[in-house]
C-alpha positions in Angstrom: -0.6 -4.5 -7.7 -4.0 -5.7 -7.9 -2.2 -8.9 -8.0 -1.3 -9.5 -4.5 -4.9 -9.3 -3.9 -6.3 -12.5 -5.6 -3.0 -14.3 -4.2 -4.7 -12.9 -1.3 -9.0 -14.0 -1.9 -7.4 -17.0 -3.7 -4.6 -18.1 -0.6 -6.5 -21.6 1.5 -4.1 -21.0 5.0 -4.2 -19.0 7.6 -0.4 -18.7 6.9 -0.9 -16.9 3.3 -3.4 -15.5 4.5 -1.8 -13.5 7.2 1.2 -12.6 5.1 -1.4 -10.9 2.6 -2.4 -9.6 5.2 1.2 -8.5 6.0 2.1 -7.6 2.5 -1.4 -5.2 1.8 -0.9 -3.0 4.4 2.6 -2.1 4.2 1.9 -1.9 0.7 -0.5 0.8 1.7 0.8 2.5 4.2 3.4 2.5 1.8 1.5 4.8 -0.8 -0.3 6.5 2.1 3.0 7.9 2.6 4.4 8.8 -0.5 1.1 10.3 -1.8 1.9 12.7 1.6 5.1 13.5 0.8 4.6 14.5 -3.3 1.2 16.3 -2.4 3.4 17.9 0.6 6.1 19.1 -2.2 3.3 20.3 -4.5 2.3 22.5 -2.1 5.2 23.6 -1.1 6.4 24.7 -5.1 2.9 26.5 -5.2 3.6 28.6 -2.1 6.9 30.2 -3.4 
């Protein structure tokens, strides 16, 4: 995952920058959704 940010920092052209922005955004939201689902599961299990 950190390699994606390194590639983005090293890219020079606009096409690559836009591609990396999209990839980073998708990765961020995937991580956020996954973490949220996991927290919700632990909260439900803890409540039982």
